[in-house]
C-alpha positions as CSV (number, residue, x, y, z in Angstrom):
1,M,13.0,-0.8,-6.6
2,I,16.2,1.1,-7.1
3,S,19.4,-1.0,-7.4
4,D,22.9,-0.1,-6.3
5,T,25.2,1.3,-9.0
6,N,28.3,-0.5,-10.2
7,D,31.9,0.5,-9.9
8,Q,31.9,2.5,-13.2
9,D,29.5,5.0,-11.5
10,S,31.8,5.8,-8.6
11,E,33.4,8.8,-10.2
12,E,29.9,10.2,-11.1
13,Q,28.6,9.6,-7.6
14,F,31.7,11.4,-6.1
15,K,31.0,14.5,-8.3
16,V,27.4,14.5,-7.3
17,L,28.1,14.2,-3.6
18,Q,31.0,16.7,-3.7
19,A,28.7,19.3,-5.4
20,A,26.1,18.8,-2.7
21,E,28.6,19.2,0.1
22,D,30.0,22.4,-1.4
23,Q,26.8,24.3,-0.9
24,E,23.8,24.2,1.3
25,V,21.0,23.2,-1.0
26,I,17.4,23.8,-0.3
27,L,15.0,21.9,-2.4
28,E,11.3,22.9,-2.9
29,I,8.6,21.5,-5.1
30,S,5.5,23.5,-5.8
31,F,1.8,22.8,-5.1
32,H,1.2,22.5,-8.9
33,A,3.8,19.8,-9.3
34,I,2.5,17.8,-6.3
35,A,-1.2,18.1,-7.0
36,G,-0.9,18.1,-10.8
37,K,-2.9,21.3,-11.1
38,T,-2.7,23.5,-14.2
39,H,-1.7,27.1,-14.0
40,P,-0.8,29.7,-16.6
41,Q,2.6,30.2,-14.9
42,T,3.4,26.4,-15.0
43,P,2.9,25.4,-18.6
44,R,2.9,21.7,-19.6
45,V,4.6,20.4,-22.7
46,M,4.8,16.9,-24.1
47,G,8.2,15.3,-24.1
48,R,9.5,12.0,-25.4
49,L,11.2,9.4,-23.2
50,R,12.5,6.4,-25.2
51,S,9.9,6.9,-27.9
52,K,7.1,7.2,-25.4
53,E,5.2,10.5,-24.6
54,V,5.6,11.9,-21.2
55,M,4.1,15.1,-19.6
56,V,6.6,17.7,-18.6
57,L,5.8,20.5,-16.2
58,I,7.9,23.7,-16.6
59,D,7.5,25.0,-13.1
60,G,9.0,28.3,-11.8
61,G,7.8,27.5,-8.4
62,S,10.1,24.5,-8.0
63,T,13.7,25.1,-7.2
64,H,15.1,21.9,-8.9
65,N,14.2,19.3,-11.5
66,F,12.2,16.3,-10.3
67,I,11.1,13.0,-11.7
68,D,8.5,10.6,-10.4
69,Q,9.6,7.4,-8.8
70,S,7.1,5.4,-11.0
71,I,8.8,6.7,-14.2
72,V,12.2,5.7,-12.9
73,S,11.0,2.2,-12.0
74,K,9.0,1.7,-15.2
75,Y,11.9,2.6,-17.5
76,E,14.7,1.3,-15.2
77,L,16.5,4.6,-15.4
78,H,20.1,5.0,-14.3
79,V,20.3,6.4,-10.8
80,V,23.0,7.3,-8.3
81,P,22.7,7.9,-4.5
82,N,23.3,11.4,-3.3
83,R,23.5,13.1,0.1
84,K,20.1,12.9,1.9
85,F,18.1,16.1,1.2
86,Q,14.7,17.1,2.5
87,V,12.3,18.5,-0.1
88,T,9.8,21.0,1.1
89,V,6.4,20.3,-0.5
90,A,3.2,22.5,-0.8
91,N,2.0,22.3,2.8
92,R,5.5,22.8,4.2
93,E,5.9,19.1,4.9
94,K,9.3,17.6,4.1
95,I,10.0,14.5,2.1
96,D,13.4,12.7,2.2
97,C,15.2,12.5,-1.1
98,T,18.3,10.3,-1.4
99,W,18.5,9.4,-5.1
100,L,19.3,11.3,-8.3
101,C,18.8,10.5,-11.9
102,P,21.9,12.2,-13.5
103,S,22.2,13.7,-16.9
104,F,19.0,12.2,-18.1
105,T,17.8,13.2,-21.6
106,I,14.2,14.0,-22.7
107,M,13.3,15.3,-26.1
108,I,10.9,18.2,-25.9
109,Q,9.4,19.6,-29.2
110,G,12.6,18.7,-31.1
111,Q,15.0,20.0,-28.5
112,I,17.2,17.8,-26.4
113,V,17.0,18.6,-22.7
114,T,19.6,16.8,-20.5
115,V,19.6,17.6,-16.8
116,D,19.8,16.0,-13.4
117,Y,16.5,15.0,-11.7
118,F,15.9,14.4,-8.0
119,I,13.6,11.4,-7.5
120,L,10.4,11.8,-5.6
121,P,7.4,9.4,-5.0
122,V,4.6,12.0,-5.0
123,V,5.0,14.0,-8.2
124,A,1.6,14.1,-10.1
125,C,3.3,15.4,-13.2
126,P,5.9,12.7,-14.2
127,V,8.7,15.2,-15.0
128,V,9.2,18.7,-13.5
129,L,11.6,21.2,-14.8
130,G,12.2,23.7,-12.0
131,V,14.2,26.9,-11.9
132,Q,17.4,24.9,-12.0
133,W,16.8,24.2,-15.8
134,P,16.0,27.6,-17.3
135,A,18.8,29.1,-15.2
136,M,21.2,27.2,-17.5
137,L,19.7,28.7,-20.6
138,G,20.4,32.4,-20.2
139,P,17.7,34.9,-21.1
140,V,14.3,33.3,-21.3
141,E,11.1,35.0,-22.5
142,T,7.7,33.6,-21.4
143,D,4.3,34.5,-22.7
144,Y,1.8,33.3,-20.2
145,K,-1.1,34.2,-22.4
146,R,0.1,32.2,-25.3
147,L,1.8,29.6,-23.1
148,T,5.1,29.9,-24.9
149,M,8.6,29.9,-23.7
150,S,11.4,31.1,-25.9
151,F,15.2,31.0,-25.5
152,K,18.3,30.7,-27.6
153,K,20.4,27.6,-27.9
154,D,23.6,27.5,-29.9
155,G,22.5,30.8,-31.5
156,N,19.2,29.4,-32.6
157,L,15.8,30.5,-31.3
158,C,13.8,27.7,-29.6
159,I,10.1,28.0,-28.7
160,F,8.2,25.6,-26.5
161,Q,4.5,25.7,-26.9
162,G,2.5,24.7,-23.8
163,L,-0.6,22.7,-23.8
164,K,-3.9,24.5,-23.7
165,Q,-5.7,24.7,-20.4
166,L,-8.5,22.1,-20.0
167,G,-11.8,22.5,-18.3
168,L,-13.1,20.4,-15.3
169,Q,-11.9,16.9,-15.4
170,V,-12.3,13.7,-13.4
171,L,-9.3,13.2,-11.1
172,T,-7.3,10.0,-11.6
173,E,-6.5,7.8,-8.6
174,K,-2.9,9.1,-8.5
175,E,-4.0,12.8,-8.6
176,F,-6.5,12.2,-5.8
177,N,-3.9,10.4,-3.7
178,T,-1.3,13.2,-4.2
179,M,-4.0,15.7,-3.2
180,Y,-4.5,13.8,0.0
181,I,-0.8,13.7,0.7
182,S,-0.4,17.4,0.3
183,S,-3.3,17.9,2.8
184,Q,-5.3,20.4,0.8
185,L,-8.3,22.1,2.4
186,F,-11.4,22.9,0.4
187,T,-14.1,25.4,1.3
188,I,-17.5,25.3,-0.4
189,I,-18.8,28.9,-0.7
190,P,-22.4,29.5,-2.0
191,V,-22.6,31.9,-4.9
192,G,-26.3,32.7,-4.5
193,P,-28.6,33.8,-1.7
194,I,-29.1,31.4,1.1
195,T,-32.7,30.4,1.9
196,Q,-33.8,28.4,4.9
197,P,-36.5,25.8,4.1
198,N,-39.7,26.1,6.0
199,S,-40.0,22.4,6.6
200,H,-37.9,19.3,6.4
201,P,-38.7,15.9,5.0
202,S,-39.8,13.5,7.6
203,E,-36.7,11.3,7.0
204,I,-34.4,14.2,7.8
205,A,-36.5,15.3,10.8
C-alpha cells in the first residue's frame, strides 16, 4: 500500500528522523477528527488536492497534522518512513504511526498550505490541520461564531471561512466504523415524564 522511497529521498528521511530524535514528541488526535463530528471550535474548510475537493478540519484539539491513509493511497502521495510514534486517540487508545507525508501542499481558499502530515488509518476527516500548523503562522484570530480564522501571510491578511454547521445527517459507513473504533458510549435520556403502561401486548407478555 505504501512503497519504499528511492535513494533521492534519503536526505529528506534523515532530516525527518533526526528531528524526531531531537525531541520527545507526543502525538494526539482529537475525538472530532476521529469520529468526524462537527464542533464550533473545529471548523471545516474545503481544500483542493490535485484539482479535487477535499475536506480539511482545522482542529485545535490535535497536536499535529494528520492525513487519512485512504487519501495517501488514492493519490499515491509521496511518503517517507519516520521513527515509530504512538498517536493517542479520543478514548486514550494508541495507534502506531510510522509514515509521514512530507511538505505536502493543499490549496485552501486561494492560500497554499504546505506542511508535513502524519499518516493514520482512522481519520474520518481526510485532512486534519492540528496546532502544529497555526503555530507556524504567528498571531491567529478565530471567530467561532462566524467560523472564520484570520492571519497574516507575507504581510497580507488571509481569512478562512469555515463551512456552516449542518443538522442531523445519516452516518456514512466510514463514519460509523470510526465511531466503533473510538469506542464511544451513548446514553439515551428521556426528555419527558416516564409513564408505566398498565398492560402489555400479549406478544411481549
